[in-house]
N, CA, C and O atoms as a CHARMM CRD file, in Angstrom:
* protein
*
  208
    1    1 UNK  N      1.72500   8.31300   7.50300 PROA 1      0.00000
    2    1 UNK  CA     1.03300   7.77500   6.34900 PROA 1      0.00000
    3    1 UNK  C      1.57000   8.41600   5.07700 PROA 1      0.00000
    4    1 UNK  O      2.02800   9.55800   5.10600 PROA 1      0.00000
    5    2 UNK  N      1.52000   7.69900   3.97200 PROA 2      0.00000
    6    2 UNK  CA     1.96600   8.27000   2.70300 PROA 2      0.00000
    7    2 UNK  C      1.13600   9.50200   2.32000 PROA 2      0.00000
    8    2 UNK  O     -0.03900   9.61300   2.67000 PROA 2      0.00000
    9    3 UNK  N      1.77600  10.41900   1.59500 PROA 3      0.00000
   10    3 UNK  CA     1.10500  11.63800   1.14900 PROA 3      0.00000
   11    3 UNK  C      0.40600  11.45900  -0.19300 PROA 3      0.00000
   12    3 UNK  O     -0.27100  12.37600  -0.66000 PROA 3      0.00000
   13    4 UNK  N      0.55700  10.29700  -0.82000 PROA 4      0.00000
   14    4 UNK  CA    -0.08100  10.00400  -2.10100 PROA 4      0.00000
   15    4 UNK  C     -0.55200   8.54700  -2.07100 PROA 4      0.00000
   16    4 UNK  O     -0.44100   7.88100  -1.04200 PROA 4      0.00000
   17    5 UNK  N     -1.06700   8.06300  -3.17500 PROA 5      0.00000
   18    5 UNK  CA    -1.61900   6.70800  -3.22900 PROA 5      0.00000
   19    5 UNK  C     -0.56200   5.63400  -2.98100 PROA 5      0.00000
   20    5 UNK  O      0.59200   5.77900  -3.38300 PROA 5      0.00000
   21    6 UNK  N     -0.96600   4.56900  -2.32400 PROA 6      0.00000
   22    6 UNK  CA    -0.10400   3.40600  -2.11300 PROA 6      0.00000
   23    6 UNK  C     -0.09800   2.59100  -3.39700 PROA 6      0.00000
   24    6 UNK  O     -1.15000   2.31700  -3.97500 PROA 6      0.00000
   25    7 UNK  N      1.10300   2.20300  -3.84100 PROA 7      0.00000
   26    7 UNK  CA     1.22800   1.46600  -5.10400 PROA 7      0.00000
   27    7 UNK  C      1.39100  -0.03700  -4.89800 PROA 7      0.00000
   28    7 UNK  O      1.04200  -0.81900  -5.78300 PROA 7      0.00000
   29    8 UNK  N      1.91500  -0.45300  -3.74800 PROA 8      0.00000
   30    8 UNK  CA     2.13900  -1.87800  -3.50300 PROA 8      0.00000
   31    8 UNK  C      2.25800  -2.13400  -2.00200 PROA 8      0.00000
   32    8 UNK  O      2.74900  -1.29300  -1.25000 PROA 8      0.00000
   33    9 UNK  N      1.80000  -3.30800  -1.58700 PROA 9      0.00000
   34    9 UNK  CA     1.89100  -3.72400  -0.18500 PROA 9      0.00000
   35    9 UNK  C      2.31100  -5.18200  -0.16100 PROA 9      0.00000
   36    9 UNK  O      1.74400  -6.00800  -0.87600 PROA 9      0.00000
   37   10 UNK  N      3.31400  -5.50300   0.66800 PROA 10     0.00000
   38   10 UNK  CA     3.76600  -6.89500   0.78200 PROA 10     0.00000
   39   10 UNK  C      4.16900  -7.18800   2.22000 PROA 10     0.00000
   40   10 UNK  O      4.81000  -6.37100   2.88200 PROA 10     0.00000
   41   11 UNK  N      3.77900  -8.37400   2.69200 PROA 11     0.00000
   42   11 UNK  CA     4.25000  -8.85600   3.98500 PROA 11     0.00000
   43   11 UNK  C      5.61700  -9.49800   3.82100 PROA 11     0.00000
   44   11 UNK  O      5.97700  -9.93700   2.72900 PROA 11     0.00000
   45   12 UNK  N      6.37600  -9.55100   4.90700 PROA 12     0.00000
   46   12 UNK  CA     7.66200 -10.25100   4.90700 PROA 12     0.00000
   47   12 UNK  C      7.41500 -11.71500   4.55400 PROA 12     0.00000
   48   12 UNK  O      6.39000 -12.27500   4.94500 PROA 12     0.00000
   49   13 UNK  N      8.34100 -12.34900   3.81600 PROA 13     0.00000
   50   13 UNK  CA     8.12100 -13.71800   3.32900 PROA 13     0.00000
   51   13 UNK  C      7.85000 -14.76200   4.41300 PROA 13     0.00000
   52   13 UNK  O      7.06800 -15.68700   4.19400 PROA 13     0.00000
   53   14 UNK  N      8.48200 -14.62600   5.57100 PROA 14     0.00000
   54   14 UNK  CA     8.34900 -15.66900   6.59400 PROA 14     0.00000
   55   14 UNK  C      7.66500 -15.18500   7.86700 PROA 14     0.00000
   56   14 UNK  O      7.63800 -15.89500   8.87200 PROA 14     0.00000
   57   15 UNK  N      7.11100 -13.97600   7.82200 PROA 15     0.00000
   58   15 UNK  CA     6.48400 -13.43400   9.02300 PROA 15     0.00000
   59   15 UNK  C      5.41600 -12.42400   8.62700 PROA 15     0.00000
   60   15 UNK  O      5.62000 -11.62200   7.71600 PROA 15     0.00000
   61   16 UNK  N      4.30100 -12.46100   9.29900 PROA 16     0.00000
   62   16 UNK  CA     3.26900 -11.45800   9.07300 PROA 16     0.00000
   63   16 UNK  C      3.44100 -10.25100   9.98400 PROA 16     0.00000
   64   16 UNK  O      2.56700  -9.38700  10.04800 PROA 16     0.00000
   65   17 UNK  N      4.57500 -10.19000  10.69500 PROA 17     0.00000
   66   17 UNK  CA     4.81700  -9.07300  11.60500 PROA 17     0.00000
   67   17 UNK  C      5.18900  -7.80300  10.85000 PROA 17     0.00000
   68   17 UNK  O      4.82200  -6.70700  11.27500 PROA 17     0.00000
   69   18 UNK  N      5.91400  -7.93100   9.73200 PROA 18     0.00000
   70   18 UNK  CA     6.40500  -6.75900   9.01600 PROA 18     0.00000
   71   18 UNK  C      5.72700  -6.60500   7.66400 PROA 18     0.00000
   72   18 UNK  O      5.48700  -7.58200   6.95500 PROA 18     0.00000
   73   19 UNK  N      5.42700  -5.36900   7.32400 PROA 19     0.00000
   74   19 UNK  CA     4.72500  -5.04000   6.09500 PROA 19     0.00000
   75   19 UNK  C      5.45800  -3.89300   5.41000 PROA 19     0.00000
   76   19 UNK  O      5.80000  -2.90100   6.05400 PROA 19     0.00000
   77   20 UNK  N      5.70200  -4.02300   4.11000 PROA 20     0.00000
   78   20 UNK  CA     6.27300  -2.94300   3.31100 PROA 20     0.00000
   79   20 UNK  C      5.17300  -2.32500   2.47100 PROA 20     0.00000
   80   20 UNK  O      4.33500  -3.03400   1.91500 PROA 20     0.00000
   81   21 UNK  N      5.17400  -1.00000   2.37800 PROA 21     0.00000
   82   21 UNK  CA     4.21300  -0.29600   1.53000 PROA 21     0.00000
   83   21 UNK  C      4.96100   0.74300   0.71400 PROA 21     0.00000
   84   21 UNK  O      5.65000   1.60000   1.26900 PROA 21     0.00000
   85   22 UNK  N      4.82400   0.66800  -0.60800 PROA 22     0.00000
   86   22 UNK  CA     5.42600   1.67500  -1.48100 PROA 22     0.00000
   87   22 UNK  C      4.34300   2.65200  -1.90600 PROA 22     0.00000
   88   22 UNK  O      3.15200   2.34100  -1.87700 PROA 22     0.00000
   89   23 UNK  N      4.78900   3.85600  -2.30700 PROA 23     0.00000
   90   23 UNK  CA     3.81900   4.89600  -2.62200 PROA 23     0.00000
   91   23 UNK  C      4.27500   5.76500  -3.78200 PROA 23     0.00000
   92   23 UNK  O      5.45900   5.85000  -4.10800 PROA 23     0.00000
   93   24 UNK  N      3.29300   6.40300  -4.38800 PROA 24     0.00000
   94   24 UNK  CA     3.55100   7.37000  -5.45600 PROA 24     0.00000
   95   24 UNK  C      4.25600   8.61000  -4.91100 PROA 24     0.00000
   96   24 UNK  O      4.76800   9.40800  -5.69600 PROA 24     0.00000
   97   25 UNK  N      4.29900   8.79600  -3.59700 PROA 25     0.00000
   98   25 UNK  CA     5.00100   9.95200  -3.02900 PROA 25     0.00000
   99   25 UNK  C      6.50900   9.72900  -2.93500 PROA 25     0.00000
  100   25 UNK  O      7.22600  10.59400  -2.43100 PROA 25     0.00000
  101   26 UNK  N      7.00600   8.57500  -3.41500 PROA 26     0.00000
  102   26 UNK  CA     8.44200   8.30600  -3.42700 PROA 26     0.00000
  103   26 UNK  C      8.96600   7.66400  -2.16200 PROA 26     0.00000
  104   26 UNK  O     10.17100   7.69700  -1.91200 PROA 26     0.00000
  105   27 UNK  N      8.09900   7.08500  -1.36300 PROA 27     0.00000
  106   27 UNK  CA     8.55000   6.45400  -0.12700 PROA 27     0.00000
  107   27 UNK  C      8.24600   4.96300  -0.11000 PROA 27     0.00000
  108   27 UNK  O      7.33300   4.47600  -0.77600 PROA 27     0.00000
  109   28 UNK  N      9.04900   4.26400   0.67800 PROA 28     0.00000
  110   28 UNK  CA     8.77000   2.88200   1.05500 PROA 28     0.00000
  111   28 UNK  C      8.77100   2.88300   2.57500 PROA 28     0.00000
  112   28 UNK  O      9.73100   3.33100   3.20200 PROA 28     0.00000
  113   29 UNK  N      7.70900   2.38800   3.15400 PROA 29     0.00000
  114   29 UNK  CA     7.58700   2.38800   4.61000 PROA 29     0.00000
  115   29 UNK  C      7.53500   0.95700   5.12500 PROA 29     0.00000
  116   29 UNK  O      6.86200   0.09200   4.56400 PROA 29     0.00000
  117   30 UNK  N      8.26500   0.73800   6.20900 PROA 30     0.00000
  118   30 UNK  CA     8.28300  -0.55900   6.87800 PROA 30     0.00000
  119   30 UNK  C      7.45600  -0.44100   8.15000 PROA 30     0.00000
  120   30 UNK  O      7.76900   0.35000   9.04000 PROA 30     0.00000
  121   31 UNK  N      6.40100  -1.23500   8.22000 PROA 31     0.00000
  122   31 UNK  CA     5.51200  -1.22100   9.38000 PROA 31     0.00000
  123   31 UNK  C      5.67500  -2.49800  10.18800 PROA 31     0.00000
  124   31 UNK  O      5.83100  -3.58700   9.63500 PROA 31     0.00000
  125   32 UNK  N      5.63700  -2.34400  11.49900 PROA 32     0.00000
  126   32 UNK  CA     5.58200  -3.47200  12.42400 PROA 32     0.00000
  127   32 UNK  C      4.11000  -3.63900  12.78600 PROA 32     0.00000
  128   32 UNK  O      3.57600  -2.88900  13.60300 PROA 32     0.00000
  129   33 UNK  N      3.47000  -4.60800  12.18500 PROA 33     0.00000
  130   33 UNK  CA     2.03100  -4.79400  12.34000 PROA 33     0.00000
  131   33 UNK  C      1.66700  -5.15800  13.77800 PROA 33     0.00000
  132   33 UNK  O      0.67100  -4.66500  14.30800 PROA 33     0.00000
  133   34 UNK  N      2.46000  -6.01200  14.41000 PROA 34     0.00000
  134   34 UNK  CA     2.12700  -6.44400  15.77600 PROA 34     0.00000
  135   34 UNK  C      2.23800  -5.29900  16.78600 PROA 34     0.00000
  136   34 UNK  O      1.49400  -5.26500  17.76600 PROA 34     0.00000
  137   35 UNK  N      3.16000  -4.36600  16.55400 PROA 35     0.00000
  138   35 UNK  CA     3.31300  -3.22000  17.45100 PROA 35     0.00000
  139   35 UNK  C      2.50500  -2.00800  16.97700 PROA 35     0.00000
  140   35 UNK  O      2.39700  -1.01100  17.69200 PROA 35     0.00000
  141   36 UNK  N      1.93400  -2.10000  15.76000 PROA 36     0.00000
  142   36 UNK  CA     1.12400  -1.03200  15.17900 PROA 36     0.00000
  143   36 UNK  C      1.90000   0.28000  15.03900 PROA 36     0.00000
  144   36 UNK  O      1.39000   1.35000  15.37100 PROA 36     0.00000
  145   37 UNK  N      3.16200   0.18300  14.53300 PROA 37     0.00000
  146   37 UNK  CA     3.98100   1.38000  14.33900 PROA 37     0.00000
  147   37 UNK  C      4.74900   1.30700  13.01700 PROA 37     0.00000
  148   37 UNK  O      4.97300   0.23100  12.46100 PROA 37     0.00000
  149   38 UNK  N      5.13900   2.47300  12.54200 PROA 38     0.00000
  150   38 UNK  CA     6.02400   2.56200  11.38400 PROA 38     0.00000
  151   38 UNK  C      7.45600   2.46600  11.90700 PROA 38     0.00000
  152   38 UNK  O      7.86300   3.27100  12.74400 PROA 38     0.00000
  153   39 UNK  N      8.21400   1.49800  11.42500 PROA 39     0.00000
  154   39 UNK  CA     9.59200   1.30200  11.88500 PROA 39     0.00000
  155   39 UNK  C     10.60000   2.15300  11.12600 PROA 39     0.00000
  156   39 UNK  O     11.56800   2.64400  11.70600 PROA 39     0.00000
  157   40 UNK  N     10.36700   2.33100   9.80500 PROA 40     0.00000
  158   40 UNK  CA    11.33500   3.08100   9.00800 PROA 40     0.00000
  159   40 UNK  C     10.67600   3.61000   7.74200 PROA 40     0.00000
  160   40 UNK  O      9.73200   3.02100   7.21400 PROA 40     0.00000
  161   41 UNK  N     11.20000   4.73900   7.26800 PROA 41     0.00000
  162   41 UNK  CA    10.73100   5.30000   6.00100 PROA 41     0.00000
  163   41 UNK  C     11.94200   5.52900   5.10300 PROA 41     0.00000
  164   41 UNK  O     12.88600   6.22300   5.48100 PROA 41     0.00000
  165   42 UNK  N     11.90200   4.94100   3.91600 PROA 42     0.00000
  166   42 UNK  CA    12.94200   5.11800   2.90600 PROA 42     0.00000
  167   42 UNK  C     12.40700   6.09200   1.86400 PROA 42     0.00000
  168   42 UNK  O     11.30000   5.90500   1.35900 PROA 42     0.00000
  169   43 UNK  N     13.17400   7.12600   1.53500 PROA 43     0.00000
  170   43 UNK  CA    12.72600   8.13000   0.57300 PROA 43     0.00000
  171   43 UNK  C     13.48000   8.01600  -0.73900 PROA 43     0.00000
  172   43 UNK  O     14.68000   7.74200  -0.76200 PROA 43     0.00000
  173   44 UNK  N     12.75800   8.23000  -1.83000 PROA 44     0.00000
  174   44 UNK  CA    13.31100   8.20100  -3.18100 PROA 44     0.00000
  175   44 UNK  C     12.83600   9.44700  -3.91800 PROA 44     0.00000
  176   44 UNK  O     11.85800  10.07700  -3.51500 PROA 44     0.00000
  177   45 UNK  N     13.52900   9.80200  -4.99900 PROA 45     0.00000
  178   45 UNK  CA    13.16900  10.99700  -5.76000 PROA 45     0.00000
  179   45 UNK  C     11.90100  10.81100  -6.58700 PROA 45     0.00000
  180   45 UNK  O     11.16500  11.77000  -6.81700 PROA 45     0.00000
  181   46 UNK  N     11.64400   9.58900  -7.03200 PROA 46     0.00000
  182   46 UNK  CA    10.49200   9.31200  -7.88700 PROA 46     0.00000
  183   46 UNK  C      9.52300   8.36300  -7.18800 PROA 46     0.00000
  184   46 UNK  O      9.82900   7.81700  -6.12800 PROA 46     0.00000
  185   47 UNK  N      8.37200   8.17700  -7.78400 PROA 47     0.00000
  186   47 UNK  CA     7.38100   7.24100  -7.24500 PROA 47     0.00000
  187   47 UNK  C      7.96200   5.83500  -7.16700 PROA 47     0.00000
  188   47 UNK  O      8.73000   5.42600  -8.03700 PROA 47     0.00000
  189   48 UNK  N      7.59700   5.10600  -6.13500 PROA 48     0.00000
  190   48 UNK  CA     8.01100   3.71000  -5.98300 PROA 48     0.00000
  191   48 UNK  C      6.77700   2.86100  -6.28900 PROA 48     0.00000
  192   48 UNK  O      5.76300   2.94400  -5.59500 PROA 48     0.00000
  193   49 UNK  N      6.88000   2.04600  -7.33600 PROA 49     0.00000
  194   49 UNK  CA     5.70500   1.33100  -7.82500 PROA 49     0.00000
  195   49 UNK  C      5.55700  -0.08300  -7.29700 PROA 49     0.00000
  196   49 UNK  O      4.47900  -0.66600  -7.41200 PROA 49     0.00000
  197   50 UNK  N      6.62100  -0.65700  -6.71600 PROA 50     0.00000
  198   50 UNK  CA     6.52800  -2.03800  -6.24700 PROA 50     0.00000
  199   50 UNK  C      7.54600  -2.28700  -5.14800 PROA 50     0.00000
  200   50 UNK  O      8.58100  -1.62400  -5.08800 PROA 50     0.00000
  201   51 UNK  N      7.25100  -3.23400  -4.28900 PROA 51     0.00000
  202   51 UNK  CA     8.18600  -3.71500  -3.27100 PROA 51     0.00000
  203   51 UNK  C      8.27800  -5.22400  -3.40400 PROA 51     0.00000
  204   51 UNK  O      7.32300  -5.87500  -3.82700 PROA 51     0.00000
  205   52 UNK  N      9.43200  -5.78200  -3.04200 PROA 52     0.00000
  206   52 UNK  CA     9.57700  -7.23700  -3.13500 PROA 52     0.00000
  207   52 UNK  C     10.33700  -7.78100  -1.94700 PROA 52     0.00000
  208   52 UNK  O     10.55500  -8.98900  -1.85400 PROA 52     0.00000
């Protein structure tokens, strides 16, 4: 889970299986909703305010 507040959440355009969540902790996380797991974490130096 993110260490700070979530700034944005978006589902994949053509599937509700994948969800992106950006956070003030500088991460973007890709979740597989159907499997209930985090698939990948992308780290950045600054807060990530939006995903598209």
